[in-house]
C-alpha positions as CSV (number, residue, x, y, z in Angstrom):
1,X,3.7,-77.1,62.1
2,X,-0.3,-77.3,62.1
3,X,0.0,-73.5,62.7
4,X,1.5,-73.4,59.3
5,X,-1.0,-76.1,58.0
6,X,-3.9,-73.5,59.3
7,X,-2.6,-70.3,57.8
8,X,-2.3,-71.9,54.7
9,X,-5.5,-73.4,54.5
10,X,-6.8,-70.0,55.7
11,X,-4.8,-67.9,52.8
12,X,-5.8,-70.8,50.0
13,X,-9.6,-70.1,51.4
14,X,-9.3,-66.2,50.8
15,X,-7.4,-66.7,47.4
16,X,-10.5,-68.7,46.4
17,X,-13.4,-66.3,47.8
18,X,-11.4,-63.8,45.7
19,X,-11.5,-65.3,42.7
20,X,-14.9,-65.9,43.1
21,X,-16.3,-62.6,43.8
22,X,-14.2,-61.3,40.9
23,X,-15.8,-63.9,38.7
24,X,-19.5,-63.0,40.2
25,X,-18.4,-58.9,39.5
26,X,-17.6,-60.2,35.8
27,X,-21.1,-62.0,35.2
28,X,-22.8,-59.4,36.5
29,X,-21.2,-56.5,34.6
30,X,-21.4,-58.5,31.2
31,X,-25.0,-59.2,31.5
32,X,-25.7,-55.6,32.7
33,X,-23.9,-54.5,30.0
34,X,-26.4,-56.7,27.3
35,X,-29.1,-55.5,28.9
36,X,-28.5,-52.1,28.6
37,X,-27.6,-52.6,24.9
38,X,-31.4,-53.8,24.5
39,X,-32.3,-51.1,26.5
40,X,-31.0,-48.4,24.3
41,X,-32.0,-50.0,20.8
42,X,-35.8,-50.3,22.1
43,X,-35.5,-46.6,23.2
44,X,-34.2,-45.7,19.8
45,X,-37.3,-47.6,18.0
46,X,-39.6,-45.8,20.7
47,X,-38.2,-42.2,19.8
48,X,-38.4,-43.0,15.7
49,X,-42.2,-43.8,16.4
50,X,-43.0,-40.9,18.4
51,X,-41.4,-39.1,16.0
52,X,-43.4,-40.1,13.2
53,X,-46.4,-40.3,15.3
54,X,-47.7,-36.5,14.1
55,X,-47.3,-37.4,10.5
56,X,-49.2,-40.3,10.6
57,X,-52.5,-38.5,10.2
58,X,-51.2,-37.7,6.5
59,X,-50.5,-41.3,5.8
60,X,-53.1,-42.7,3.0
61,X,-56.2,-40.3,4.5
62,X,-58.1,-37.7,2.4
63,X,-58.1,-34.3,4.0
64,X,-59.7,-30.7,3.1
65,X,-58.2,-28.1,1.5
66,X,-58.1,-26.3,4.8
67,X,-56.3,-29.2,6.6
68,X,-53.8,-29.3,3.8
69,X,-53.5,-25.4,4.3
70,X,-52.4,-25.8,8.2
71,X,-50.3,-28.6,7.3
72,X,-48.4,-26.3,4.7
73,X,-48.3,-23.6,7.7
74,X,-47.4,-26.0,10.3
75,X,-44.2,-27.8,8.4
76,X,-43.2,-25.5,5.7
77,X,-40.4,-24.0,7.8
78,X,-39.0,-27.5,8.8
79,X,-35.8,-28.4,8.0
80,X,-34.9,-31.0,5.3
81,X,-38.8,-30.9,5.3
82,X,-41.1,-30.4,2.4
83,X,-45.1,-30.4,1.2
84,X,-46.0,-31.1,-2.2
85,X,-49.7,-30.1,-3.6
86,X,-51.3,-30.8,-6.7
87,X,-54.8,-29.1,-7.3
88,X,-57.3,-30.3,-9.6
89,X,-57.0,-28.1,-12.1
90,X,-53.1,-29.8,-12.8
91,X,-54.4,-32.6,-15.4
92,X,-53.1,-36.0,-15.3
93,X,-51.1,-35.4,-11.4
94,X,-49.8,-38.4,-10.1
95,X,-47.3,-38.6,-7.1
96,X,-44.6,-39.9,-9.6
97,X,-44.3,-36.7,-11.7
98,X,-41.9,-34.4,-10.2
99,X,-42.9,-31.1,-12.7
100,X,-46.4,-31.1,-11.2
101,X,-48.0,-29.5,-8.2
102,X,-46.0,-26.7,-6.0
103,X,-43.8,-28.1,-3.1
104,X,-44.0,-25.5,0.0
105,X,-40.6,-25.7,2.4
106,X,-37.9,-28.0,0.7
107,X,-38.1,-29.6,-2.6
108,X,-38.1,-33.3,-2.4
109,X,-37.6,-36.3,-5.1
110,X,-40.9,-38.0,-4.5
111,X,-39.8,-41.5,-5.7
112,X,-36.8,-41.7,-3.5
113,X,-37.4,-38.8,-0.4
114,X,-34.4,-37.2,-1.1
115,X,-34.1,-33.4,-0.5
116,X,-33.2,-31.8,-3.5
117,X,-32.1,-28.4,-2.0
118,X,-32.9,-27.6,1.6
119,X,-31.4,-24.0,1.1
120,X,-34.4,-23.0,-1.5
121,X,-37.2,-22.8,0.7
122,X,-40.7,-22.0,-0.8
123,X,-42.9,-20.3,2.1
124,X,-45.2,-18.2,0.0
125,X,-48.7,-19.2,0.4
126,X,-49.9,-16.2,-1.9
127,X,-50.3,-18.7,-4.7
128,X,-52.3,-21.2,-2.6
129,X,-54.8,-18.6,-1.4
130,X,-55.3,-17.0,-4.9
131,X,-58.6,-18.4,-6.8
132,X,-57.3,-17.3,-9.9
133,X,-54.2,-19.6,-10.2
134,X,-53.8,-23.3,-10.6
135,X,-51.9,-23.4,-7.5
136,X,-54.8,-22.5,-5.4
137,X,-55.8,-24.6,-2.7
138,X,-59.6,-24.9,-2.4
139,X,-60.4,-24.7,1.5
140,X,-63.5,-27.4,0.9
141,X,-61.6,-29.9,-1.7
142,X,-61.0,-33.0,-0.8
143,X,-57.0,-34.3,-1.1
144,X,-55.6,-37.5,-0.7
145,X,-52.4,-37.5,1.1
146,X,-49.3,-39.8,1.5
147,X,-45.9,-39.7,3.4
148,X,-42.6,-39.6,1.5
149,X,-39.7,-41.2,3.5
150,X,-35.6,-41.5,2.6
151,X,-33.4,-44.4,2.3
152,X,-32.9,-44.1,5.9
153,X,-36.8,-44.5,7.1
154,X,-36.8,-40.4,8.0
155,X,-40.2,-38.5,6.4
156,X,-39.1,-36.0,4.2
157,X,-42.3,-35.0,3.0
158,X,-46.0,-35.0,2.5
159,X,-48.0,-35.0,-0.6
160,X,-51.6,-34.0,-1.5
161,X,-53.5,-34.6,-4.4
162,X,-56.7,-33.1,-5.2
163,X,-59.1,-35.8,-5.6
């Protein structure tokens, strides 16, 4: 009889320890999943910041015309991205006017940031380098820059307006 009691206590202790072990494993798994989700969220935020870093140079700064030309050359071939340049020869130029200025790369809506036609890209800089045309970008001129974002907070373009 005492043997049955001892065996019963050992079996009960084994079951109890097994249940405790399973509970601990479940708790650790749930907490590690939460930590992993938080880590993924932070990594996504860091990735977004790093991808925007290269454009922060053009956020409400004044640049020379040669820097504008370099930016046009660097970014006009990117997908879903454009650059709008409004020179001093175009009177009454504002950021909101869609018709003034020249788009290099993709054409985008200056208010919403939506790319209008990604397949029709302007990659010709001959007008920007011809002094006799109104679209001439004077290398020694001063341009005010601004970044245009779409509704997803993605940078879709840069606008340069000559001061």
